[in-house]
LUMGU-836924 format. One record per residue: residue number from 1; chain; y, x, z of N, C-alpha, C in turn. Coordinates in steps of 0.05 Angstrom, whole numbers, padded with zeros to 5 digits. Atoms other than C-alpha are relative to their C-alpha. Last residue first. Layout:
BEGIN
   nupa   selum      npy      npx      npz     capy     capx     capz      cpy      cpx      cpz
    NUM       A        Y        X        Z        Y        X        Z        Y        X        Z
...
***
This chain:
BEGIN
   nupa   selum      npy      npx      npz     capy     capx     capz      cpy      cpx      cpz
    126       A   -00011    00016   -00023   -00465   -00600    00564   -00011    00009    00026
    125       A    00021    00013   -00016   -00475   -00548    00509    00012   -00014    00024
    124       A   -00010    00003   -00028   -00422   -00532    00458   -00021   -00016    00015
    123       A    00017    00018   -00015   -00447   -00504    00392    00009   -00001    00029
    122       A   -00009    00002   -00028   -00400   -00473    00342   -00017   -00021    00013
    121       A    00010    00020   -00018   -00430   -00451    00276    00011    00002    00027
    120       A    00011   -00012   -00024   -00388   -00411    00227   -00008   -00022    00020
    119       A    00003    00015   -00024   -00371   -00432    00156   -00012    00016    00023
    118       A    00028    00009   -00001   -00380   -00403    00087   -00006   -00016    00026
    117       A    00019   -00019   -00010   -00306   -00398    00075   -00027   -00012    00002
    116       A    00012    00005   -00026   -00268   -00444    00030   -00017    00023    00009
    115       A    00021   -00020   -00006   -00222   -00438   -00030   -00008   -00004    00030
    114       A    00017   -00008    00023   -00183   -00493   -00064   -00020    00022    00005
    113       A    00008   -00027   -00004   -00151   -00533   -00009   -00019    00009   -00022
    112       A   -00024   -00017    00000   -00111   -00596   -00021   -00007    00030    00000
    111       A   -00008   -00005    00028   -00174   -00633   -00040    00024    00018   -00003
    110       A    00015   -00023    00011   -00200   -00627    00031    00010    00008   -00027
    109       A    00019    00007    00021   -00146   -00673    00057   -00013    00025   -00012
    108       A    00026    00005   -00010   -00113   -00661    00124   -00021   -00006   -00021
    107       A    00007    00028   -00006   -00049   -00630    00101   -00029   -00002    00008
    106       A    00029    00004   -00001   -00023   -00559    00106   -00007   -00028    00008
    105       A    00008    00007   -00027    00050   -00561    00085   -00030   -00004    00000
    104       A    00003    00028   -00006    00062   -00525    00020   -00008   -00005    00029
    103       A   -00022    00011   -00016    00091   -00457    00007   -00002   -00030    00005
    102       A   -00017   -00016   -00018    00043   -00438   -00048    00020   -00017    00015
    101       A   -00026   -00005    00011   -00008   -00486   -00076    00017    00015    00021
    100       A    00000   -00006    00029   -00083   -00492   -00068    00027    00006   -00012
     99       A   -00013    00021    00016   -00084   -00487    00007    00002    00008   -00029
     98       A   -00027   -00007    00008   -00133   -00437    00037    00011   -00022   -00019
     97       A   -00006    00005    00028   -00194   -00459    00076    00029    00007   -00006
     96       A   -00028   -00004    00006   -00227   -00442    00142    00003   -00004   -00031
     95       A   -00008   -00012    00025   -00292   -00475    00160    00030    00006   -00001
     94       A   -00029   -00002    00004   -00324   -00494    00226    00006    00017   -00025
     93       A   -00005   -00024    00016   -00396   -00517    00231    00030   -00001   -00007
     92       A   -00002    00004    00029   -00399   -00568    00286    00000    00027   -00013
     91       A    00022   -00014    00014   -00403   -00578    00361    00001   -00007   -00029
     90       A   -00011   -00020    00017   -00335   -00602    00385   -00021    00015   -00016
     89       A   -00007    00012    00025   -00368   -00665    00412    00015    00019   -00019
     88       A    00023    00002    00018   -00401   -00622    00465    00006   -00013   -00027
     87       A    00016    00023   -00007   -00332   -00606    00493   -00024   -00001   -00019
     86       A    00018    00011    00020   -00292   -00542    00492   -00018   -00022    00011
     85       A    00010    00025   -00012   -00237   -00532    00542   -00019   -00014   -00020
     84       A    00004    00000   -00028   -00207   -00478    00497   -00010   -00028    00009
     83       A    00011    00026   -00009   -00212   -00464    00423   -00006    00002    00030
     82       A    00007   -00003   -00029   -00169   -00409    00394   -00008   -00027    00010
     81       A    00001    00026   -00014   -00170   -00416    00318   -00010    00006    00028
     80       A    00016    00003   -00024   -00148   -00355    00280    00000   -00028    00010
     79       A   -00008    00024   -00015   -00120   -00336    00212   -00021   -00005    00022
     78       A    00019    00013   -00018   -00124   -00268    00180    00013   -00025    00012
     77       A    00013    00021    00017   -00092   -00231    00122   -00021   -00015    00017
     76       A    00029   -00005    00000   -00078   -00173    00170   -00015   -00019   -00018
     75       A    00003   -00028    00005   -00003   -00170    00158   -00030    00008   -00002
     74       A   -00002   -00005    00028   -00003   -00245    00152   -00004    00029   -00007
     73       A   -00013   -00026    00001   -00027   -00254    00223    00000    00008   -00030
     72       A    00006   -00017    00023   -00043   -00327    00234    00014    00027    00003
     71       A   -00020   -00021    00004   -00047   -00378    00290   -00008    00017   -00024
     70       A    00004   -00015    00025   -00083   -00442    00306    00023    00020   -00002
     69       A   -00024   -00012    00010   -00088   -00466    00378   -00006    00016   -00025
     68       A    00003   -00020    00022   -00140   -00514    00404    00028    00010   -00008
     67       A    00023   -00017   -00007   -00140   -00552    00471   -00003    00023   -00020
     66       A   -00002   -00008   -00028   -00073   -00588    00472   -00023    00018    00008
     65       A   -00028   -00007   -00008   -00088   -00625    00408    00001    00006    00030
     64       A    00000   -00028   -00009   -00163   -00623    00393    00028    00008    00010
     63       A    00021   -00006   -00019   -00178   -00698    00387    00000    00029    00011
     62       A   -00006    00010   -00027   -00111   -00715    00356   -00021    00010    00021
     61       A    00010    00027   -00003   -00120   -00672    00294    00001   -00008    00030
     60       A    00026    00004   -00012   -00075   -00613    00295   -00009   -00029   -00002
     59       A    00007    00028    00001   -00015   -00585    00257   -00029   -00003    00011
     58       A    00029    00005   -00004    00022   -00520    00262   -00005   -00030    00003
     57       A    00008    00027   -00005    00090   -00498    00237   -00031   -00003    00002
     56       A   -00020    00013   -00016    00123   -00430    00239   -00009   -00028    00009
     55       A    00009    00002   -00027    00062   -00392    00215    00018   -00015    00019
     54       A   -00015   -00019   -00016    00098   -00371    00152   -00011    00001    00029
     53       A    00002   -00027    00011    00048   -00402    00105    00014    00021    00017
     52       A   -00017   -00005    00024    00042   -00464    00148   -00002    00029   -00008
     51       A   -00023   -00017   -00006   -00016   -00473    00196    00015    00006   -00026
     50       A   -00012   -00013    00023   -00069   -00526    00197    00024    00016    00009
     49       A   -00026   -00012   -00005   -00118   -00555    00248    00010    00013   -00026
     48       A   -00004   -00007   -00028   -00181   -00596    00253    00028    00010    00006
     47       A   -00021   -00019   -00005   -00191   -00632    00187    00002    00004    00030
     46       A   -00026    00010   -00009   -00257   -00667    00180    00019    00023    00005
     45       A   -00017   -00022   -00008   -00323   -00655    00143    00028   -00011    00007
     44       A   -00016   -00012    00020   -00364   -00717    00141    00016    00022    00011
     43       A   -00028    00010    00003   -00416   -00731    00193    00014    00014   -00023
     42       A    00000    00028    00007   -00492   -00726    00199    00028   -00012   -00004
     41       A    00024    00010    00013   -00489   -00660    00236    00002   -00030   -00006
     40       A    00022    00004   -00019   -00417   -00641    00252   -00024   -00012   -00014
     39       A    00019    00020    00008   -00370   -00614    00199   -00023   -00001    00020
     38       A    00026   -00002   -00012   -00307   -00577    00216   -00018   -00022   -00010
     37       A    00015    00025    00001   -00241   -00560    00183   -00027    00003    00015
     36       A    00027   -00001   -00012   -00190   -00506    00193   -00012   -00028   -00001
     35       A    00011    00021   -00016   -00131   -00501    00147   -00027    00007    00012
     34       A    00028   -00002   -00006   -00086   -00449    00117   -00009   -00023    00017
     33       A    00009    00012   -00025   -00018   -00452    00084   -00030    00002    00003
     32       A    00016    00024    00000   -00005   -00403    00028   -00006   -00010    00029
     31       A   -00014    00021    00014    00047   -00351    00013   -00013   -00027    00003
     30       A   -00023    00008   -00016    00022   -00300    00064    00017   -00022   -00013
     29       A    00007    00018   -00022   -00046   -00297    00031    00025   -00011    00014
     28       A   -00023   -00006   -00016   -00023   -00267   -00034    00000   -00019    00024
     27       A   -00024    00016    00006   -00093   -00276   -00059    00023    00010    00017
     26       A   -00001    00009    00028   -00158   -00238   -00063    00023   -00017   -00008
     25       A   -00007   -00021    00019   -00174   -00230    00011    00001   -00013   -00028
     24       A   -00005    00008    00028   -00178   -00272    00073    00005    00024   -00018
     23       A   -00012   -00022    00015   -00208   -00259    00142    00001   -00008   -00030
     22       A    00005    00003    00029   -00220   -00321    00184    00015    00023   -00014
     21       A   -00017   -00016    00018   -00227   -00314    00259   -00007   -00006   -00029
     20       A    00009   -00004    00027   -00253   -00363    00310    00020    00017   -00016
     19       A   -00021   -00006    00019   -00238   -00355    00384   -00013    00006   -00027
     18       A    00007   -00017    00022   -00284   -00389    00433    00025    00005   -00017
     17       A   -00019   -00006    00021   -00273   -00421    00501   -00014    00018   -00022
     16       A   -00004   -00027    00008   -00313   -00455    00555    00019    00003   -00023
     15       A   -00022   -00012   -00015   -00306   -00523    00586    00006    00028   -00007
     14       A   -00023    00018   -00001   -00374   -00545    00560    00021    00011    00019
     13       A    00003    00023   -00017   -00420   -00485    00554    00026   -00017   -00001
     12       A   -00017   -00001   -00024   -00416   -00439    00495   -00005   -00025    00016
     11       A    00008    00020   -00019   -00461   -00422    00436    00017    00003    00025
     10       A    00021   -00006   -00018   -00431   -00384    00378   -00007   -00024    00018
      9       A    00015    00023   -00011   -00376   -00378    00328   -00022    00008    00019
      8       A   -00007    00007   -00027   -00331   -00318    00322   -00014   -00024    00012
      7       A    00017   -00013   -00021   -00331   -00305    00248    00009   -00011    00027
      6       A   -00004    00008   -00028   -00304   -00336    00184   -00019    00016    00019
      5       A    00023   -00005   -00016   -00300   -00301    00117    00006   -00007    00029
      4       A   -00006    00007   -00028   -00254   -00325    00063   -00025    00004    00016
      3       A    00023    00001   -00019   -00257   -00294   -00006    00011   -00006    00027
      2       A   -00008    00005   -00028   -00210   -00303   -00065   -00025   -00003    00017
      1       A    00018    00019   -00013   -00232   -00270   -00130    00009   -00003    00030
***
């Protein structure tokens, strides 16, 4: 059984930073790309960042590029999202997800990912 558990969310002022963590178990984690998504109130879930199975390639949605950094530690079965210069519009529930196929590029479509964490709330006050 694959399990993903996010942590690190919270309340922060605009301009602040948070680091989200996602602990994975139940799969050969190092063979799969990982993604971070978020869902703001009243909006659809959207892709935020992705990282290849090796960690060599990273991908970001335009609104977070230059502010967020995704990384992974395959030895610890963990993926991280460092969020800097946070803005009120970053407020959302953040989810990590594991790609459904080995050695694939992490895309922006939810259907590519077959397991999801429960989410962690990030609130940025102005």
